ROLOBA-83304 format. One record per residue (C-alpha): z, x, y. Coordinates in steps of 0.001 Angstrom, whole numbers, plus 500000, padded with zeros to 6 digits. Example, Ala and Ser with C-alpha at 12.3 -4.5 7.8 and 13.67 -1.06 7.14 Angstrom:
REM residues 2
507800512300495500 507140513670498940 
This chain:
REM residues 288
500000500000500000 499597501095503590 501917501204506520 499124500019508778 500683501659511806 503846503670511778 504878504766515231 504051504733518908 505654506957521499 505301506317525233 502204504120524614 501134501837521779 499095503439519030 498688503576515279 498334505805512246 497433504701508725 500235505780506389 500337505337502629 503600504053501192 505319504287497826 504827500937496134 503038499642493063 500474497649495027 496926498596495902 496389500072499395 496065497517502151 493596497985504967 494786500719507306 493106499190510340 495159497614513106 496341494167512077 496517490957514087 499463488576514256 499807486146511358 498902482526512169 501434479723512192 501844479011508446 501828475262509117 498118475593509970 497328477002506505 496532474871503466 496596477486500701 496904481211500066 493407481684498689 491815478321498039 488456479240499550 488727476882502545 488676478190506123 492357477311506521 493499479472503597 495576482576504314 492817484876503068 490048483227505136 492172482920508278 493515486496508217 491047488481506143 493876488990503682 496148490979505996 498172490158509114 501217491242511084 504482489334510779 507887489420512450 510673490550510123 514109488981510386 515554492475509972 514055495948510288 515677499296509623 514842502935510275 516883506153510300 516558508435513338 517518512136513340 516108513613516547 514243512694519683 513451514649522800 510836516320524977 509054519659524420 506960522089526459 504914523121523400 503672521108520418 506310521387517663 503993519954514976 503676522471512124 500338523393510561 502477524767507726 506138525589507257 508949524246509419 508923522341512707 509376524597515744 511840522961518137 512318526122520230 510507524660523256 512228521291522984 515091519683524827 516613517389522232 518211514323523795 519405512807520527 520528514786517487 522189513443514350 521768515716511287 523047512924509031 520679510378510547 521514507210512451 520469504039510654 519188501471513125 518868497875511923 517623495264514333 515911491909514664 512846490915516621 513553490792520333 516464493214520125 516360496355522241 518677498930520722 519650502313522050 521078505005519813 524676506232519946 525727507445523387 528142509877521705 525183511746520211 522982511581523323 522563514810525268 521270515319528831 517734516667528853 517278520100530344 515539520053533721 511870520989533523 508362519700532908 507448518546529417 504081517827527854 505243516466524507 507565513729523207 509024514051519709 510938511889517251 512101512656513688 512773509729511359 513404509130507671 510470508420505357 511797504959504406 511516501757506429 513548498696505435 512100495250506074 513387491751505421 510946488918506052 509682485505505044 506529483496505705 505751479852505130 505748477238503943 502124477261502836 501357474219500693 505078473767500126 505878477407499254 507712479909501411 507148483564500605 510028486072500798 510286489844500764 512133491379497822 513057494900496764 509599495146495170 507811493372498069 506603490437495922 506439487231497933 506758484607495189 507764484727491507 505016484573488911 506694481539487331 508937478858488746 509290477400492225 512727478608493258 512982481833495190 514730483340498221 516340484062500494 514556487224501604 515983490568500539 515338494062501872 512104495779500887 512346499587501275 508928501172501889 508664504965501683 505829506986503206 503761509207500910 500476509952502642 498284509424505704 495268508645503549 494025507824500090 495042511301498920 497929513547499925 497097513992503623 500339515152505227 499276514953508886 496989512923511111 496148512919514826 494486510273516958 493829509658520637 496041507142522425 496225506033526070 499088508435526789 497373511414525150 497322512224521432 499652511178518630 500304513434515633 502247512329512588 503440514858510006 505175514376506659 508012516820506013 510112517779502994 513924517931502847 513870521402504471 511894520085507444 508697521813506315 505245520244506294 504102518897502932 500964520791501794 497779518686501675 496517518014498178 493301516041497707 493761516149493931 496629513646493961 496940510119495363 500326510635497048 502311513536498434 505503514485496613 508808515549498138 508424513624501414 511748513194503248 510943512884506970 508219511728509354 507695513732512549 505969511949515425 504691513993518386 502798512729521434 500872515226523550 501063513600526968 498078513403529322 500548513431532225 503534515739531678 507007514392532463 509220516235534976 512995515969534503 515001516931537600 518203514870537180 520827514401534481 519056512017532130 519016511053528468 516481509167526385 516865505607525155 514783504360522233 513539500768522408 512112499365519160 509602496505518955 508734494617515753 507491491194516922 504228490299515132 504087493849513837 507189494982511945 505870493787508601 502386493323507209 501541490462504866 498800491208502368 497017489081499784 497222490984496503 496884488793493434 496256491813491178 499565493583491782 501399490271492154 499747487826489702 500576484243490492 501984485135493909 499242486502496144 501293487585499163 503270490825499332 505284492331502198 504826495880503462 505945497792506516 503714497145509502 503468498695512956 506610500524513968 506865500938517734 509405502946519663 509269503616523395 511292506229525243 513011505190528450 514532507833530695 518144506879531566 519669508565534600 523394509326534450 525456507555537107 527082510859538064 523701512304539086 523044509601541692 
Protein backbone atom coordinates (compact mmCIF):
# COMPACT_ATOMS: atom_id res chain seq x y z
CA UNK A 1 0.00 0.00 0.00
CA UNK A 2 1.10 3.59 -0.40
CA UNK A 3 1.20 6.52 1.92
CA UNK A 4 0.02 8.78 -0.88
CA UNK A 5 1.66 11.81 0.68
CA UNK A 6 3.67 11.78 3.85
CA UNK A 7 4.77 15.23 4.88
CA UNK A 8 4.73 18.91 4.05
CA UNK A 9 6.96 21.50 5.65
CA UNK A 10 6.32 25.23 5.30
CA UNK A 11 4.12 24.61 2.20
CA UNK A 12 1.84 21.78 1.13
CA UNK A 13 3.44 19.03 -0.90
CA UNK A 14 3.58 15.28 -1.31
CA UNK A 15 5.80 12.25 -1.67
CA UNK A 16 4.70 8.73 -2.57
CA UNK A 17 5.78 6.39 0.24
CA UNK A 18 5.34 2.63 0.34
CA UNK A 19 4.05 1.19 3.60
CA UNK A 20 4.29 -2.17 5.32
CA UNK A 21 0.94 -3.87 4.83
CA UNK A 22 -0.36 -6.94 3.04
CA UNK A 23 -2.35 -4.97 0.47
CA UNK A 24 -1.40 -4.10 -3.07
CA UNK A 25 0.07 -0.60 -3.61
CA UNK A 26 -2.48 2.15 -3.93
CA UNK A 27 -2.02 4.97 -6.40
CA UNK A 28 0.72 7.31 -5.21
CA UNK A 29 -0.81 10.34 -6.89
CA UNK A 30 -2.39 13.11 -4.84
CA UNK A 31 -5.83 12.08 -3.66
CA UNK A 32 -9.04 14.09 -3.48
CA UNK A 33 -11.42 14.26 -0.54
CA UNK A 34 -13.85 11.36 -0.19
CA UNK A 35 -17.47 12.17 -1.10
CA UNK A 36 -20.28 12.19 1.43
CA UNK A 37 -20.99 8.45 1.84
CA UNK A 38 -24.74 9.12 1.83
CA UNK A 39 -24.41 9.97 -1.88
CA UNK A 40 -23.00 6.51 -2.67
CA UNK A 41 -25.13 3.47 -3.47
CA UNK A 42 -22.51 0.70 -3.40
CA UNK A 43 -18.79 0.07 -3.10
CA UNK A 44 -18.32 -1.31 -6.59
CA UNK A 45 -21.68 -1.96 -8.18
CA UNK A 46 -20.76 -0.45 -11.54
CA UNK A 47 -23.12 2.54 -11.27
CA UNK A 48 -21.81 6.12 -11.32
CA UNK A 49 -22.69 6.52 -7.64
CA UNK A 50 -20.53 3.60 -6.50
CA UNK A 51 -17.42 4.31 -4.42
CA UNK A 52 -15.12 3.07 -7.18
CA UNK A 53 -16.77 5.14 -9.95
CA UNK A 54 -17.08 8.28 -7.83
CA UNK A 55 -13.50 8.22 -6.49
CA UNK A 56 -11.52 6.14 -8.95
CA UNK A 57 -11.01 3.68 -6.12
CA UNK A 58 -9.02 6.00 -3.85
CA UNK A 59 -9.84 9.11 -1.83
CA UNK A 60 -8.76 11.08 1.22
CA UNK A 61 -10.67 10.78 4.48
CA UNK A 62 -10.58 12.45 7.89
CA UNK A 63 -9.45 10.12 10.67
CA UNK A 64 -11.02 10.39 14.11
CA UNK A 65 -7.53 9.97 15.55
CA UNK A 66 -4.05 10.29 14.05
CA UNK A 67 -0.70 9.62 15.68
CA UNK A 68 2.93 10.27 14.84
CA UNK A 69 6.15 10.30 16.88
CA UNK A 70 8.43 13.34 16.56
CA UNK A 71 12.14 13.34 17.52
CA UNK A 72 13.61 16.55 16.11
CA UNK A 73 12.69 19.68 14.24
CA UNK A 74 14.65 22.80 13.45
CA UNK A 75 16.32 24.98 10.84
CA UNK A 76 19.66 24.42 9.05
CA UNK A 77 22.09 26.46 6.96
CA UNK A 78 23.12 23.40 4.91
CA UNK A 79 21.11 20.42 3.67
CA UNK A 80 21.39 17.66 6.31
CA UNK A 81 19.95 14.98 3.99
CA UNK A 82 22.47 12.12 3.68
CA UNK A 83 23.39 10.56 0.34
CA UNK A 84 24.77 7.73 2.48
CA UNK A 85 25.59 7.26 6.14
CA UNK A 86 24.25 9.42 8.95
CA UNK A 87 22.34 12.71 8.92
CA UNK A 88 24.60 15.74 9.38
CA UNK A 89 22.96 18.14 11.84
CA UNK A 90 26.12 20.23 12.32
CA UNK A 91 24.66 23.26 10.51
CA UNK A 92 21.29 22.98 12.23
CA UNK A 93 19.68 24.83 15.09
CA UNK A 94 17.39 22.23 16.61
CA UNK A 95 14.32 23.80 18.21
CA UNK A 96 12.81 20.53 19.41
CA UNK A 97 14.79 17.49 20.53
CA UNK A 98 13.44 14.35 22.19
CA UNK A 99 15.72 11.29 21.77
CA UNK A 100 12.92 9.03 23.05
CA UNK A 101 10.38 10.55 20.68
CA UNK A 102 7.21 12.45 21.51
CA UNK A 103 4.04 10.65 20.47
CA UNK A 104 1.47 13.13 19.19
CA UNK A 105 -2.13 11.92 18.87
CA UNK A 106 -4.74 14.33 17.62
CA UNK A 107 -8.09 14.66 15.91
CA UNK A 108 -9.08 16.62 12.85
CA UNK A 109 -9.21 20.33 13.55
CA UNK A 110 -6.79 20.13 16.46
CA UNK A 111 -3.64 22.24 16.36
CA UNK A 112 -1.07 20.72 18.68
CA UNK A 113 2.31 22.05 19.65
CA UNK A 114 5.00 19.81 21.08
CA UNK A 115 6.23 19.95 24.68
CA UNK A 116 7.45 23.39 25.73
CA UNK A 117 9.88 21.70 28.14
CA UNK A 118 11.75 20.21 25.18
CA UNK A 119 11.58 23.32 22.98
CA UNK A 120 14.81 25.27 22.56
CA UNK A 121 15.32 28.83 21.27
CA UNK A 122 16.67 28.85 17.73
CA UNK A 123 20.10 30.34 17.28
CA UNK A 124 20.05 33.72 15.54
CA UNK A 125 20.99 33.52 11.87
CA UNK A 126 19.70 32.91 8.36
CA UNK A 127 18.55 29.42 7.45
CA UNK A 128 17.83 27.85 4.08
CA UNK A 129 16.47 24.51 5.24
CA UNK A 130 13.73 23.21 7.57
CA UNK A 131 14.05 19.71 9.02
CA UNK A 132 11.89 17.25 10.94
CA UNK A 133 12.66 13.69 12.10
CA UNK A 134 9.73 11.36 12.77
CA UNK A 135 9.13 7.67 13.40
CA UNK A 136 8.42 5.36 10.47
CA UNK A 137 4.96 4.41 11.80
CA UNK A 138 1.76 6.43 11.52
CA UNK A 139 -1.30 5.43 13.55
CA UNK A 140 -4.75 6.07 12.10
CA UNK A 141 -8.25 5.42 13.39
CA UNK A 142 -11.08 6.05 10.95
CA UNK A 143 -14.50 5.04 9.68
CA UNK A 144 -16.50 5.71 6.53
CA UNK A 145 -20.15 5.13 5.75
CA UNK A 146 -22.76 3.94 5.75
CA UNK A 147 -22.74 2.84 2.12
CA UNK A 148 -25.78 0.69 1.36
CA UNK A 149 -26.23 0.13 5.08
CA UNK A 150 -22.59 -0.75 5.88
CA UNK A 151 -20.09 1.41 7.71
CA UNK A 152 -16.44 0.60 7.15
CA UNK A 153 -13.93 0.80 10.03
CA UNK A 154 -10.16 0.76 10.29
CA UNK A 155 -8.62 -2.18 12.13
CA UNK A 156 -5.10 -3.24 13.06
CA UNK A 157 -4.85 -4.83 9.60
CA UNK A 158 -6.63 -1.93 7.81
CA UNK A 159 -9.56 -4.08 6.60
CA UNK A 160 -12.77 -2.07 6.44
CA UNK A 161 -15.39 -4.81 6.76
CA UNK A 162 -15.27 -8.49 7.76
CA UNK A 163 -15.43 -11.09 5.02
CA UNK A 164 -18.46 -12.67 6.69
CA UNK A 165 -21.14 -11.25 8.94
CA UNK A 166 -22.60 -7.78 9.29
CA UNK A 167 -21.39 -6.74 12.73
CA UNK A 168 -18.17 -4.81 12.98
CA UNK A 169 -16.66 -1.78 14.73
CA UNK A 170 -15.94 0.49 16.34
CA UNK A 171 -12.78 1.60 14.56
CA UNK A 172 -9.43 0.54 15.98
CA UNK A 173 -5.94 1.87 15.34
CA UNK A 174 -4.22 0.89 12.10
CA UNK A 175 -0.41 1.27 12.35
CA UNK A 176 1.17 1.89 8.93
CA UNK A 177 4.97 1.68 8.66
CA UNK A 178 6.99 3.21 5.83
CA UNK A 179 9.21 0.91 3.76
CA UNK A 180 9.95 2.64 0.48
CA UNK A 181 9.42 5.70 -1.72
CA UNK A 182 8.65 3.55 -4.73
CA UNK A 183 7.82 0.09 -5.98
CA UNK A 184 11.30 -1.08 -4.96
CA UNK A 185 13.55 -0.08 -2.07
CA UNK A 186 13.99 3.62 -2.90
CA UNK A 187 15.15 5.23 0.34
CA UNK A 188 14.95 8.89 -0.72
CA UNK A 189 12.92 11.11 -3.01
CA UNK A 190 12.92 14.83 -3.85
CA UNK A 191 10.27 16.96 -5.51
CA UNK A 192 9.66 20.64 -6.17
CA UNK A 193 7.14 22.42 -3.96
CA UNK A 194 6.03 26.07 -3.77
CA UNK A 195 8.44 26.79 -0.91
CA UNK A 196 11.41 25.15 -2.63
CA UNK A 197 12.22 21.43 -2.68
CA UNK A 198 11.18 18.63 -0.35
CA UNK A 199 13.43 15.63 0.30
CA UNK A 200 12.33 12.59 2.25
CA UNK A 201 14.86 10.01 3.44
CA UNK A 202 14.38 6.66 5.17
CA UNK A 203 16.82 6.01 8.01
CA UNK A 204 17.78 2.99 10.11
CA UNK A 205 17.93 2.85 13.92
CA UNK A 206 21.40 4.47 13.87
CA UNK A 207 20.08 7.44 11.89
CA UNK A 208 21.81 6.32 8.70
CA UNK A 209 20.24 6.29 5.25
CA UNK A 210 18.90 2.93 4.10
CA UNK A 211 20.79 1.79 0.96
CA UNK A 212 18.69 1.67 -2.22
CA UNK A 213 18.01 -1.82 -3.48
CA UNK A 214 16.04 -2.29 -6.70
CA UNK A 215 16.15 -6.07 -6.24
CA UNK A 216 13.65 -6.04 -3.37
CA UNK A 217 10.12 -4.64 -3.06
CA UNK A 218 10.64 -2.95 0.33
CA UNK A 219 13.54 -1.57 2.31
CA UNK A 220 14.48 -3.39 5.50
CA UNK A 221 15.55 -1.86 8.81
CA UNK A 222 13.62 1.41 8.42
CA UNK A 223 13.19 3.25 11.75
CA UNK A 224 12.88 6.97 10.94
CA UNK A 225 11.73 9.35 8.22
CA UNK A 226 13.73 12.55 7.70
CA UNK A 227 11.95 15.43 5.97
CA UNK A 228 13.99 18.39 4.69
CA UNK A 229 12.73 21.43 2.80
CA UNK A 230 15.23 23.55 0.87
CA UNK A 231 13.60 26.97 1.06
CA UNK A 232 13.40 29.32 -1.92
CA UNK A 233 13.43 32.23 0.55
CA UNK A 234 15.74 31.68 3.53
CA UNK A 235 14.39 32.46 7.01
CA UNK A 236 16.24 34.98 9.22
CA UNK A 237 15.97 34.50 13.00
CA UNK A 238 16.93 37.60 15.00
CA UNK A 239 14.87 37.18 18.20
CA UNK A 240 14.40 34.48 20.83
CA UNK A 241 12.02 32.13 19.06
CA UNK A 242 11.05 28.47 19.02
CA UNK A 243 9.17 26.38 16.48
CA UNK A 244 5.61 25.16 16.87
CA UNK A 245 4.36 22.23 14.78
CA UNK A 246 0.77 22.41 13.54
CA UNK A 247 -0.63 19.16 12.11
CA UNK A 248 -3.49 18.96 9.60
CA UNK A 249 -5.38 15.75 8.73
CA UNK A 250 -8.81 16.92 7.49
CA UNK A 251 -9.70 15.13 4.23
CA UNK A 252 -6.15 13.84 4.09
CA UNK A 253 -5.02 11.95 7.19
CA UNK A 254 -6.21 8.60 5.87
CA UNK A 255 -6.68 7.21 2.39
CA UNK A 256 -9.54 4.87 1.54
CA UNK A 257 -8.79 2.37 -1.20
CA UNK A 258 -10.92 -0.22 -2.98
CA UNK A 259 -9.02 -3.50 -2.78
CA UNK A 260 -11.21 -6.57 -3.12
CA UNK A 261 -8.19 -8.82 -3.74
CA UNK A 262 -6.42 -8.22 -0.43
CA UNK A 263 -9.73 -7.85 1.40
CA UNK A 264 -12.17 -10.30 -0.25
CA UNK A 265 -15.76 -9.51 0.58
CA UNK A 266 -14.87 -6.09 1.98
CA UNK A 267 -13.50 -3.86 -0.76
CA UNK A 268 -12.41 -0.84 1.29
CA UNK A 269 -9.17 -0.67 3.27
CA UNK A 270 -7.67 2.20 5.28
CA UNK A 271 -4.12 3.46 4.83
CA UNK A 272 -2.21 6.52 5.95
CA UNK A 273 -2.86 9.50 3.71
CA UNK A 274 -1.31 12.96 3.47
CA UNK A 275 0.52 13.97 6.61
CA UNK A 276 0.94 17.73 6.87
CA UNK A 277 2.95 19.66 9.40
CA UNK A 278 3.62 23.39 9.27
CA UNK A 279 6.23 25.24 11.29
CA UNK A 280 5.19 28.45 13.01
CA UNK A 281 7.83 30.69 14.53
CA UNK A 282 6.88 31.57 18.14
CA UNK A 283 8.56 34.60 19.67
CA UNK A 284 9.33 34.45 23.39
CA UNK A 285 7.55 37.11 25.46
CA UNK A 286 10.86 38.06 27.08
CA UNK A 287 12.30 39.09 23.70
CA UNK A 288 9.60 41.69 23.04
